[in-house]
Predicted model as a PDB file, atoms N, CA, C, CB and O in Angstrom, pLDDT in the B-factor column:
MODEL        1                                                                  
ATOM      1  N   UNK A   1      16.469  66.711  47.502  1.00 89.00           N  
ATOM      2  CA  UNK A   1      15.884  65.442  47.884  1.00 89.00           C  
ATOM      3  C   UNK A   1      14.359  65.484  47.753  1.00 89.00           C  
ATOM      4  CB  UNK A   1      16.288  65.082  49.315  1.00 89.00           C  
ATOM      5  O   UNK A   1      13.752  64.547  47.235  1.00 89.00           O  
ATOM      6  N   UNK A   2      13.749  66.565  48.220  1.00 92.00           N  
ATOM      7  CA  UNK A   2      12.290  66.672  48.155  1.00 92.00           C  
ATOM      8  C   UNK A   2      11.798  66.625  46.711  1.00 92.00           C  
ATOM      9  CB  UNK A   2      11.818  67.968  48.827  1.00 92.00           C  
ATOM     10  O   UNK A   2      10.860  65.893  46.395  1.00 92.00           O  
ATOM     11  N   UNK A   3      12.428  67.404  45.838  1.00 93.00           N  
ATOM     12  CA  UNK A   3      11.974  67.467  44.451  1.00 93.00           C  
ATOM     13  C   UNK A   3      12.205  66.147  43.726  1.00 93.00           C  
ATOM     14  CB  UNK A   3      12.684  68.595  43.714  1.00 93.00           C  
ATOM     15  O   UNK A   3      11.411  65.762  42.868  1.00 93.00           O  
ATOM     16  N   UNK A   4      13.265  65.467  44.059  1.00 92.00           N  
ATOM     17  CA  UNK A   4      13.534  64.167  43.452  1.00 92.00           C  
ATOM     18  C   UNK A   4      12.456  63.170  43.858  1.00 92.00           C  
ATOM     19  CB  UNK A   4      14.930  63.651  43.862  1.00 92.00           C  
ATOM     20  O   UNK A   4      11.977  62.403  43.023  1.00 92.00           O  
ATOM     21  N   UNK A   5      12.069  63.173  45.131  1.00 94.00           N  
ATOM     22  CA  UNK A   5      11.004  62.285  45.605  1.00 94.00           C  
ATOM     23  C   UNK A   5       9.654  62.654  44.989  1.00 94.00           C  
ATOM     24  CB  UNK A   5      10.912  62.337  47.134  1.00 94.00           C  
ATOM     25  O   UNK A   5       8.874  61.777  44.618  1.00 94.00           O  
ATOM     26  N   UNK A   6       9.386  63.958  44.885  1.00 94.00           N  
ATOM     27  CA  UNK A   6       8.127  64.410  44.290  1.00 94.00           C  
ATOM     28  C   UNK A   6       8.052  63.989  42.827  1.00 94.00           C  
ATOM     29  CB  UNK A   6       7.984  65.941  44.415  1.00 94.00           C  
ATOM     30  O   UNK A   6       7.002  63.544  42.363  1.00 94.00           O  
ATOM     31  N   UNK A   7       9.149  64.124  42.103  1.00 94.00           N  
ATOM     32  CA  UNK A   7       9.180  63.715  40.690  1.00 94.00           C  
ATOM     33  C   UNK A   7       8.957  62.213  40.569  1.00 94.00           C  
ATOM     34  CB  UNK A   7      10.527  64.109  40.034  1.00 94.00           C  
ATOM     35  O   UNK A   7       8.267  61.761  39.656  1.00 94.00           O  
ATOM     36  N   UNK A   8       9.533  61.441  41.478  1.00 93.00           N  
ATOM     37  CA  UNK A   8       9.335  59.994  41.481  1.00 93.00           C  
ATOM     38  C   UNK A   8       7.884  59.623  41.722  1.00 93.00           C  
ATOM     39  CB  UNK A   8      10.210  59.347  42.533  1.00 93.00           C  
ATOM     40  O   UNK A   8       7.371  58.682  41.117  1.00 93.00           O  
ATOM     41  N   UNK A   9       7.219  60.361  42.607  1.00 93.00           N  
ATOM     42  CA  UNK A   9       5.799  60.117  42.856  1.00 93.00           C  
ATOM     43  C   UNK A   9       4.970  60.444  41.619  1.00 93.00           C  
ATOM     44  CB  UNK A   9       5.312  60.944  44.054  1.00 93.00           C  
ATOM     45  O   UNK A   9       4.042  59.709  41.282  1.00 93.00           O  
ATOM     46  N   UNK A  10       5.298  61.536  40.946  1.00 92.00           N  
ATOM     47  CA  UNK A  10       4.554  61.918  39.740  1.00 92.00           C  
ATOM     48  C   UNK A  10       4.697  60.874  38.630  1.00 92.00           C  
ATOM     49  CB  UNK A  10       5.034  63.281  39.235  1.00 92.00           C  
ATOM     50  O   UNK A  10       3.777  60.687  37.833  1.00 92.00           O  
ATOM     51  N   UNK A  11       5.835  60.201  38.577  1.00 91.00           N  
ATOM     52  CA  UNK A  11       6.029  59.163  37.565  1.00 91.00           C  
ATOM     53  C   UNK A  11       5.142  57.950  37.833  1.00 91.00           C  
ATOM     54  CB  UNK A  11       7.496  58.736  37.520  1.00 91.00           C  
ATOM     55  O   UNK A  11       4.802  57.216  36.905  1.00 91.00           O  
ATOM     56  N   UNK A  12       4.766  57.734  39.092  1.00 93.00           N  
ATOM     57  CA  UNK A  12       3.933  56.580  39.444  1.00 93.00           C  
ATOM     58  C   UNK A  12       2.440  56.857  39.340  1.00 93.00           C  
ATOM     59  CB  UNK A  12       4.253  56.131  40.839  1.00 93.00           C  
ATOM     60  O   UNK A  12       1.625  55.943  39.467  1.00 93.00           O  
ATOM     61  N   UNK A  13       2.080  58.119  39.109  1.00 93.00           N  
ATOM     62  CA  UNK A  13       0.662  58.478  39.014  1.00 93.00           C  
ATOM     63  C   UNK A  13       0.069  57.894  37.744  1.00 93.00           C  
ATOM     64  CB  UNK A  13       0.475  60.015  39.040  1.00 93.00           C  
ATOM     65  O   UNK A  13       0.689  57.942  36.682  1.00 93.00           O  
ATOM     66  N   UNK A  14      -1.136  57.341  37.856  1.00 92.00           N  
ATOM     67  CA  UNK A  14      -1.862  56.863  36.680  1.00 92.00           C  
ATOM     68  C   UNK A  14      -2.817  57.968  36.247  1.00 92.00           C  
ATOM     69  CB  UNK A  14      -2.636  55.525  36.979  1.00 92.00           C  
ATOM     70  O   UNK A  14      -3.837  58.206  36.892  1.00 92.00           O  
ATOM     71  N   UNK A  15      -2.481  58.637  35.155  1.00 92.00           N  
ATOM     72  CA  UNK A  15      -3.282  59.749  34.683  1.00 92.00           C  
ATOM     73  C   UNK A  15      -4.481  59.227  33.892  1.00 92.00           C  
ATOM     74  CB  UNK A  15      -2.433  60.702  33.821  1.00 92.00           C  
ATOM     75  O   UNK A  15      -4.344  58.253  33.152  1.00 92.00           O  
ATOM     76  N   UNK A  16      -5.661  59.856  34.034  1.00 94.00           N  
ATOM     77  CA  UNK A  16      -6.850  59.390  33.299  1.00 94.00           C  
ATOM     78  C   UNK A  16      -6.738  59.704  31.810  1.00 94.00           C  
ATOM     79  CB  UNK A  16      -8.126  60.035  33.874  1.00 94.00           C  
ATOM     80  O   UNK A  16      -6.133  60.695  31.400  1.00 94.00           O  
ATOM     81  N   UNK A  17      -7.348  58.818  31.014  1.00 97.00           N  
ATOM     82  CA  UNK A  17      -7.386  59.103  29.581  1.00 97.00           C  
ATOM     83  C   UNK A  17      -8.545  60.056  29.293  1.00 97.00           C  
ATOM     84  CB  UNK A  17      -7.530  57.788  28.753  1.00 97.00           C  
ATOM     85  O   UNK A  17      -9.262  60.461  30.208  1.00 97.00           O  
ATOM     86  N   UNK A  18      -8.725  60.408  28.045  1.00 97.00           N  
ATOM     87  CA  UNK A  18      -9.735  61.410  27.669  1.00 97.00           C  
ATOM     88  C   UNK A  18     -11.142  60.966  28.057  1.00 97.00           C  
ATOM     89  CB  UNK A  18      -9.678  61.683  26.164  1.00 97.00           C  
ATOM     90  O   UNK A  18     -11.922  61.770  28.568  1.00 97.00           O  
ATOM     91  N   UNK A  19     -11.474  59.706  27.824  1.00 97.00           N  
ATOM     92  CA  UNK A  19     -12.815  59.196  28.134  1.00 97.00           C  
ATOM     93  C   UNK A  19     -13.078  59.234  29.647  1.00 97.00           C  
ATOM     94  CB  UNK A  19     -12.978  57.751  27.601  1.00 97.00           C  
ATOM     95  O   UNK A  19     -14.158  59.634  30.082  1.00 97.00           O  
ATOM     96  N   UNK A  20     -12.101  58.822  30.430  1.00 97.00           N  
ATOM     97  CA  UNK A  20     -12.249  58.841  31.886  1.00 97.00           C  
ATOM     98  C   UNK A  20     -12.377  60.275  32.398  1.00 97.00           C  
ATOM     99  CB  UNK A  20     -11.053  58.141  32.559  1.00 97.00           C  
ATOM    100  O   UNK A  20     -13.189  60.559  33.277  1.00 97.00           O  
ATOM    101  N   UNK A  21     -11.569  61.170  31.840  1.00 97.00           N  
ATOM    102  CA  UNK A  21     -11.604  62.566  32.256  1.00 97.00           C  
ATOM    103  C   UNK A  21     -12.975  63.188  31.980  1.00 97.00           C  
ATOM    104  CB  UNK A  21     -10.508  63.361  31.539  1.00 97.00           C  
ATOM    105  O   UNK A  21     -13.505  63.918  32.817  1.00 97.00           O  
ATOM    106  N   UNK A  22     -13.546  62.902  30.813  1.00 98.00           N  
ATOM    107  CA  UNK A  22     -14.871  63.396  30.472  1.00 98.00           C  
ATOM    108  C   UNK A  22     -15.910  62.824  31.433  1.00 98.00           C  
ATOM    109  CB  UNK A  22     -15.225  63.038  29.017  1.00 98.00           C  
ATOM    110  O   UNK A  22     -16.806  63.538  31.883  1.00 98.00           O  
ATOM    111  N   UNK A  23     -15.790  61.545  31.743  1.00 98.00           N  
ATOM    112  CA  UNK A  23     -16.716  60.903  32.668  1.00 98.00           C  
ATOM    113  C   UNK A  23     -16.634  61.527  34.056  1.00 98.00           C  
ATOM    114  CB  UNK A  23     -16.432  59.407  32.748  1.00 98.00           C  
ATOM    115  O   UNK A  23     -17.664  61.820  34.663  1.00 98.00           O  
ATOM    116  N   UNK A  24     -15.427  61.732  34.563  1.00 97.00           N  
ATOM    117  CA  UNK A  24     -15.244  62.335  35.881  1.00 97.00           C  
ATOM    118  C   UNK A  24     -15.776  63.769  35.901  1.00 97.00           C  
ATOM    119  CB  UNK A  24     -13.758  62.314  36.281  1.00 97.00           C  
ATOM    120  O   UNK A  24     -16.366  64.205  36.889  1.00 97.00           O  
ATOM    121  N   UNK A  25     -15.566  64.492  34.814  1.00 98.00           N  
ATOM    122  CA  UNK A  25     -16.046  65.865  34.722  1.00 98.00           C  
ATOM    123  C   UNK A  25     -17.568  65.904  34.770  1.00 98.00           C  
ATOM    124  CB  UNK A  25     -15.536  66.529  33.438  1.00 98.00           C  
ATOM    125  O   UNK A  25     -18.143  66.769  35.432  1.00 98.00           O  
ATOM    126  N   UNK A  26     -18.230  64.977  34.076  1.00 98.00           N  
ATOM    127  CA  UNK A  26     -19.687  64.925  34.085  1.00 98.00           C  
ATOM    128  C   UNK A  26     -20.218  64.591  35.482  1.00 98.00           C  
ATOM    129  CB  UNK A  26     -20.188  63.893  33.066  1.00 98.00           C  
ATOM    130  O   UNK A  26     -21.243  65.128  35.903  1.00 98.00           O  
ATOM    131  N   UNK A  27     -19.528  63.714  36.190  1.00 98.00           N  
ATOM    132  CA  UNK A  27     -19.937  63.376  37.558  1.00 98.00           C  
ATOM    133  C   UNK A  27     -19.840  64.613  38.455  1.00 98.00           C  
ATOM    134  CB  UNK A  27     -19.059  62.224  38.125  1.00 98.00           C  
ATOM    135  O   UNK A  27     -20.744  64.877  39.248  1.00 98.00           O  
ATOM    136  N   UNK A  28     -18.755  65.364  38.333  1.00 98.00           N  
ATOM    137  CA  UNK A  28     -18.577  66.566  39.150  1.00 98.00           C  
ATOM    138  C   UNK A  28     -19.642  67.605  38.813  1.00 98.00           C  
ATOM    139  CB  UNK A  28     -17.169  67.160  38.942  1.00 98.00           C  
ATOM    140  O   UNK A  28     -20.241  68.187  39.717  1.00 98.00           O  
ATOM    141  N   UNK A  29     -19.886  67.846  37.526  1.00 98.00           N  
ATOM    142  CA  UNK A  29     -20.899  68.826  37.127  1.00 98.00           C  
ATOM    143  C   UNK A  29     -22.292  68.396  37.568  1.00 98.00           C  
ATOM    144  CB  UNK A  29     -20.874  69.031  35.614  1.00 98.00           C  
ATOM    145  O   UNK A  29     -23.085  69.223  38.018  1.00 98.00           O  
ATOM    146  N   UNK A  30     -22.591  67.111  37.442  1.00 98.00           N  
ATOM    147  CA  UNK A  30     -23.886  66.600  37.892  1.00 98.00           C  
ATOM    148  C   UNK A  30     -24.067  66.749  39.391  1.00 98.00           C  
ATOM    149  CB  UNK A  30     -24.039  65.144  37.502  1.00 98.00           C  
ATOM    150  O   UNK A  30     -25.144  67.119  39.859  1.00 98.00           O  
ATOM    151  N   UNK A  31     -23.023  66.463  40.138  1.00 98.00           N  
ATOM    152  CA  UNK A  31     -23.080  66.617  41.593  1.00 98.00           C  
ATOM    153  C   UNK A  31     -23.273  68.081  41.971  1.00 98.00           C  
ATOM    154  CB  UNK A  31     -21.802  66.064  42.248  1.00 98.00           C  
ATOM    155  O   UNK A  31     -24.062  68.393  42.863  1.00 98.00           O  
ATOM    156  N   UNK A  32     -22.564  68.971  41.305  1.00 98.00           N  
ATOM    157  CA  UNK A  32     -22.720  70.404  41.579  1.00 98.00           C  
ATOM    158  C   UNK A  32     -24.142  70.868  41.278  1.00 98.00           C  
ATOM    159  CB  UNK A  32     -21.714  71.222  40.751  1.00 98.00           C  
ATOM    160  O   UNK A  32     -24.735  71.601  42.070  1.00 98.00           O  
ATOM    161  N   UNK A  33     -24.685  70.454  40.155  1.00 98.00           N  
ATOM    162  CA  UNK A  33     -26.050  70.829  39.789  1.00 98.00           C  
ATOM    163  C   UNK A  33     -27.048  70.291  40.810  1.00 98.00           C  
ATOM    164  CB  UNK A  33     -26.393  70.307  38.383  1.00 98.00           C  
ATOM    165  O   UNK A  33     -27.970  71.005  41.207  1.00 98.00           O  
ATOM    166  N   UNK A  34     -26.876  69.044  41.239  1.00 98.00           N  
ATOM    167  CA  UNK A  34     -27.754  68.451  42.244  1.00 98.00           C  
ATOM    168  C   UNK A  34     -27.700  69.253  43.546  1.00 98.00           C  
ATOM    169  CB  UNK A  34     -27.363  66.984  42.502  1.00 98.00           C  
ATOM    170  O   UNK A  34     -28.740  69.531  44.143  1.00 98.00           O  
ATOM    171  N   UNK A  35     -26.503  69.622  43.986  1.00 98.00           N  
ATOM    172  CA  UNK A  35     -26.366  70.375  45.232  1.00 98.00           C  
ATOM    173  C   UNK A  35     -26.974  71.768  45.107  1.00 98.00           C  
ATOM    174  CB  UNK A  35     -24.893  70.480  45.630  1.00 98.00           C  
ATOM    175  O   UNK A  35     -27.587  72.262  46.053  1.00 98.00           O  
ATOM    176  N   UNK A  36     -26.810  72.403  43.953  1.00 98.00           N  
ATOM    177  CA  UNK A  36     -27.417  73.721  43.727  1.00 98.00           C  
ATOM    178  C   UNK A  36     -28.930  73.620  43.846  1.00 98.00           C  
ATOM    179  CB  UNK A  36     -27.022  74.281  42.336  1.00 98.00           C  
ATOM    180  O   UNK A  36     -29.556  74.440  44.518  1.00 98.00           O  
ATOM    181  N   UNK A  37     -29.517  72.625  43.201  1.00 98.00           N  
ATOM    182  CA  UNK A  37     -30.968  72.463  43.250  1.00 98.00           C  
ATOM    183  C   UNK A  37     -31.446  72.110  44.655  1.00 98.00           C  
ATOM    184  CB  UNK A  37     -31.411  71.387  42.264  1.00 98.00           C  
ATOM    185  O   UNK A  37     -32.498  72.583  45.086  1.00 98.00           O  
ATOM    186  N   UNK A  38     -30.696  71.295  45.364  1.00 98.00           N  
ATOM    187  CA  UNK A  38     -31.063  70.918  46.725  1.00 98.00           C  
ATOM    188  C   UNK A  38     -31.044  72.135  47.652  1.00 98.00           C  
ATOM    189  CB  UNK A  38     -30.112  69.834  47.253  1.00 98.00           C  
ATOM    190  O   UNK A  38     -31.981  72.332  48.426  1.00 98.00           O  
ATOM    191  N   UNK A  39     -30.008  72.938  47.585  1.00 98.00           N  
ATOM    192  CA  UNK A  39     -29.918  74.134  48.427  1.00 98.00           C  
ATOM    193  C   UNK A  39     -30.994  75.145  48.035  1.00 98.00           C  
ATOM    194  CB  UNK A  39     -28.517  74.775  48.314  1.00 98.00           C  
ATOM    195  O   UNK A  39     -31.581  75.790  48.905  1.00 98.00           O  
ATOM    196  N   UNK A  40     -31.257  75.289  46.747  1.00 98.00           N  
ATOM    197  CA  UNK A  40     -32.299  76.202  46.279  1.00 98.00           C  
ATOM    198  C   UNK A  40     -33.667  75.772  46.809  1.00 98.00           C  
ATOM    199  CB  UNK A  40     -32.316  76.258  44.738  1.00 98.00           C  
ATOM    200  O   UNK A  40     -34.443  76.605  47.276  1.00 98.00           O  
ATOM    201  N   UNK A  41     -33.964  74.469  46.737  1.00 98.00           N  
ATOM    202  CA  UNK A  41     -35.247  73.960  47.230  1.00 98.00           C  
ATOM    203  C   UNK A  41     -35.362  74.151  48.748  1.00 98.00           C  
ATOM    204  CB  UNK A  41     -35.409  72.465  46.867  1.00 98.00           C  
ATOM    205  O   UNK A  41     -36.421  74.531  49.248  1.00 98.00           O  
ATOM    206  N   UNK A  42     -34.283  73.891  49.469  1.00 98.00           N  
ATOM    207  CA  UNK A  42     -34.284  74.091  50.913  1.00 98.00           C  
ATOM    208  C   UNK A  42     -34.527  75.563  51.245  1.00 98.00           C  
ATOM    209  CB  UNK A  42     -32.953  73.613  51.525  1.00 98.00           C  
ATOM    210  O   UNK A  42     -35.296  75.871  52.155  1.00 98.00           O  
ATOM    211  N   UNK A  43     -33.889  76.459  50.527  1.00 97.00           N  
ATOM    212  CA  UNK A  43     -34.061  77.893  50.749  1.00 97.00           C  
ATOM    213  C   UNK A  43     -35.502  78.320  50.480  1.00 97.00           C  
ATOM    214  CB  UNK A  43     -33.100  78.690  49.859  1.00 97.00           C  
ATOM    215  O   UNK A  43     -36.080  79.084  51.253  1.00 97.00           O  
ATOM    216  N   UNK A  44     -36.079  77.830  49.390  1.00 96.00           N  
ATOM    217  CA  UNK A  44     -37.473  78.154  49.092  1.00 96.00           C  
ATOM    218  C   UNK A  44     -38.400  77.624  50.182  1.00 96.00           C  
ATOM    219  CB  UNK A  44     -37.877  77.577  47.729  1.00 96.00           C  
ATOM    220  O   UNK A  44     -39.340  78.310  50.585  1.00 96.00           O  
ATOM    221  N   UNK A  45     -38.142  76.418  50.658  1.00 96.00           N  
ATOM    222  CA  UNK A  45     -38.978  75.829  51.703  1.00 96.00           C  
ATOM    223  C   UNK A  45     -38.908  76.618  53.000  1.00 96.00           C  
ATOM    224  CB  UNK A  45     -38.565  74.393  51.956  1.00 96.00           C  
ATOM    225  O   UNK A  45     -39.935  76.875  53.628  1.00 96.00           O  
ATOM    226  N   UNK A  46     -37.710  77.003  53.402  1.00 94.00           N  
ATOM    227  CA  UNK A  46     -37.559  77.786  54.630  1.00 94.00           C  
ATOM    228  C   UNK A  46     -38.217  79.153  54.467  1.00 94.00           C  
ATOM    229  CB  UNK A  46     -36.066  77.949  54.996  1.00 94.00           C  
ATOM    230  O   UNK A  46     -38.870  79.636  55.392  1.00 94.00           O  
ATOM    231  N   UNK A  47     -38.057  79.776  53.317  1.00 93.00           N  
ATOM    232  CA  UNK A  47     -38.692  81.074  53.066  1.00 93.00           C  
ATOM    233  C   UNK A  47     -40.208  80.956  53.147  1.00 93.00           C  
ATOM    234  CB  UNK A  47     -38.276  81.624  51.689  1.00 93.00           C  
ATOM    235  O   UNK A  47     -40.874  81.815  53.725  1.00 93.00           O  
ATOM    236  N   UNK A  48     -40.743  79.906  52.575  1.00 93.00           N  
ATOM    237  CA  UNK A  48     -42.198  79.690  52.614  1.00 93.00           C  
ATOM    238  C   UNK A  48     -42.681  79.498  54.048  1.00 93.00           C  
ATOM    239  CB  UNK A  48     -42.588  78.466  51.757  1.00 93.00           C  
ATOM    240  O   UNK A  48     -43.699  80.065  54.444  1.00 93.00           O  
ATOM    241  N   UNK A  49     -41.956  78.702  54.822  1.00 93.00           N  
ATOM    242  CA  UNK A  49     -42.345  78.480  56.216  1.00 93.00           C  
ATOM    243  C   UNK A  49     -42.275  79.770  57.031  1.00 93.00           C  
ATOM    244  CB  UNK A  49     -41.449  77.414  56.851  1.00 93.00           C  
ATOM    245  O   UNK A  49     -43.150  80.031  57.857  1.00 93.00           O  
ATOM    246  N   UNK A  50     -41.258  80.562  56.807  1.00 92.00           N  
ATOM    247  CA  UNK A  50     -41.150  81.834  57.518  1.00 92.00           C  
ATOM    248  C   UNK A  50     -42.286  82.782  57.148  1.00 92.00           C  
ATOM    249  CB  UNK A  50     -39.808  82.492  57.220  1.00 92.00           C  
ATOM    250  O   UNK A  50     -42.790  83.513  58.000  1.00 92.00           O  
ATOM    251  N   UNK A  51     -42.695  82.772  55.858  1.00 91.00           N  
ATOM    252  CA  UNK A  51     -43.831  83.594  55.439  1.00 91.00           C  
ATOM    253  C   UNK A  51     -45.118  83.109  56.104  1.00 91.00           C  
ATOM    254  CB  UNK A  51     -43.981  83.569  53.904  1.00 91.00           C  
ATOM    255  O   UNK A  51     -45.960  83.919  56.489  1.00 91.00           O  
ATOM    256  N   UNK A  52     -45.272  81.803  56.239  1.00 92.00           N  
ATOM    257  CA  UNK A  52     -46.474  81.250  56.856  1.00 92.00           C  
ATOM    258  C   UNK A  52     -46.614  81.658  58.317  1.00 92.00           C  
ATOM    259  CB  UNK A  52     -46.463  79.742  56.747  1.00 92.00           C  
ATOM    260  O   UNK A  52     -47.720  81.938  58.778  1.00 92.00           O  
ATOM    261  N   UNK A  53     -45.518  81.694  59.039  1.00 92.00           N  
ATOM    262  CA  UNK A  53     -45.602  82.026  60.463  1.00 92.00           C  
ATOM    263  C   UNK A  53     -45.397  83.516  60.716  1.00 92.00           C  
ATOM    264  CB  UNK A  53     -44.573  81.228  61.247  1.00 92.00           C  
ATOM    265  O   UNK A  53     -45.436  83.961  61.863  1.00 92.00           O  
ATOM    266  N   UNK A  54     -45.183  84.279  59.666  1.00 87.00           N  
ATOM    267  CA  UNK A  54     -45.125  85.729  59.778  1.00 87.00           C  
ATOM    268  C   UNK A  54     -43.812  86.293  60.264  1.00 87.00           C  
ATOM    269  CB  UNK A  54     -46.175  86.179  60.669  1.00 87.00           C  
ATOM    270  O   UNK A  54     -43.797  87.382  60.836  1.00 87.00           O  
ATOM    271  N   UNK A  55     -42.702  85.592  60.058  1.00 79.00           N  
ATOM    272  CA  UNK A  55     -41.412  86.102  60.484  1.00 79.00           C  
ATOM    273  C   UNK A  55     -40.612  86.765  59.381  1.00 79.00           C  
ATOM    274  CB  UNK A  55     -40.620  85.007  61.062  1.00 79.00           C  
ATOM    275  O   UNK A  55     -39.496  87.227  59.615  1.00 79.00           O  
ATOM    276  N   UNK A  56     -41.171  86.816  58.176  1.00 69.00           N  
ATOM    277  CA  UNK A  56     -40.431  87.455  57.083  1.00 69.00           C  
ATOM    278  C   UNK A  56     -40.572  88.971  57.201  1.00 69.00           C  
ATOM    279  CB  UNK A  56     -40.944  86.958  55.692  1.00 69.00           C  
ATOM    280  O   UNK A  56     -41.439  89.474  57.916  1.00 69.00           O  
ATOM    281  N   UNK A  57     -39.718  89.674  56.498  1.00 61.00           N  
ATOM    282  CA  UNK A  57     -39.741  91.138  56.566  1.00 61.00           C  
ATOM    283  C   UNK A  57     -40.182  91.715  55.260  1.00 61.00           C  
ATOM    284  CB  UNK A  57     -38.379  91.693  56.942  1.00 61.00           C  
ATOM    285  O   UNK A  57     -40.265  92.935  55.121  1.00 61.00           O  
TER     286      UNK A  57                                                      
ENDMDL                                                                          
END                                                                             
């Protein structure tokens, strides 16, 4: 029963075409790159502040 229902759900899924898939992939990669740069900038800023107040090792 479970597998029959799961197969029925898979038949109703609207799968993306090639153009949509490429677009979604670019959005994910762009978001990942943005988050990497944001975390890197935050890390540099915190490191700089710690150096300024003399708490670095």
